[in-house]
C-alpha positions, 0 to 999 in steps of 0.5 A: 344530814345537816341539822335544821334550825329549829332542831337546834334551837329547841335543844339550845333551849332544852339544854339551858345553852346561849345561842353563841353555844350552838354551832355557826349556822347559815341561812342560804335564800334563792332569789329569783325562783319561779322562772327556771323550772329545772334549777328550781327541782333541784334546788326544791329536792336538796336536803338542806332546809334552803329558804327559796324567794319566788318572784310573784306570778311568774311562770313556775311559782305556783308549782314550785312553790308548791313542790317547795313545801313539801319538801319542807323548804320556806317560802318568801315573796321575792317583790320588785323594788325600783331601782337605780338602773330602771331594769324593768321590774315585771308584774307586782313591781313596786315604784315611787311614783305609787300612792300608799293605796297602789303600793298596798294593793299591788303588794298585797297581791304578790303577797296572795300568789305564792303559796305557803309565803313565811316571809319577804324580801327585796327583788332589786331596790337599790332605789325604793328601799333608800326611801322613808315614805315608801319602806313604811307603807311596806312595812305597813303593810306586811305588818299585817300578817304573820310574815318576816322581811328580809332586807336584801341590801342591794344598796348600803344607804337601804333603810328597809331593815330599820323600819321593819324592826321600827313596826316590830316585823321579825327582820335579819339582813342580807351578809353575802352575796354569792354569785353576781358573778356566774363563777364557779371561783367567785361563788365559792369564794363568796361561800367560804365568806358566808362561812366565815361570816357565821364563825365570827359572829355566829350565823350569817345569810346568804342570797344565791340565784338559780343559776347552774353553777350556784346550784352545782356548787351547793349540790357538791358542798352543802352536804360537806358542811356537817363535817365542818360543824356549820349547820343550815338553817332556814331563815326563820330557824336562824331569827329563832336562834337569834331571838332566844328560840322565842315564837315570831307571832302569837296564835290569832296575833295576824290575820292569815294571808288568804290565797288568790293565785292570778292567772297571767300571760306571758308577752314575751319576756314580759310577764303581765297578771290578770286578777281571777274574778273575785278576788279579795284584793282589798 
């Protein structure tokens, strides 16, 4: 079975090794979780410590996130952010026309809607992640909670990671997209590129999606990584390896995210959200 990052980091600390002496380590984030129950269950049930990023208020988000937590997967909010192509964001979208209060409240509600959330990354966001003011508001809100941030880097000029660093929010940046072309040949090429980056730099972060071709590929190839000397980690585990095995947050340093799971209705292909009575949305 592949080593989880926490075990790797602990072993390193005990043995006095430096992170460079650890096996090359990859973290794989699966975005857009919450729509597809069948592929979502397959991902949840994999042995490897995947990190699953859930869109807020989607039909199967709460169910799959709860199952994923039981299977020792790491849970993220996949926060919808405005893009340069004007693609629809759905419920929980963060847009440039929002003021600080509206943006912060929308982000807070989305966080509250994801069970066991440990981190956040951007869904789309090629427009919003370039905007310094918006990213400052995003990180100002995230800084209240014990969550890390992953810059999906959907555009090269993103400032999201830099602003997260300025707020001292633990963060990493995506290295490789695995499946923006949905063929086995393309996924294979990108997966090998992810491993190459990990061998060159010690670790690397890949992002995929719950497409059948991607899930089929991961089911087949993740169990083969042990014999190649490649470890798989959660995002927080990979961050620990990169940061001397130190804790992200001291106990009591951040306020807890109080779950406030929202009722939702589905309208055709779009989804809207209704807050449940008595939720804390301050």
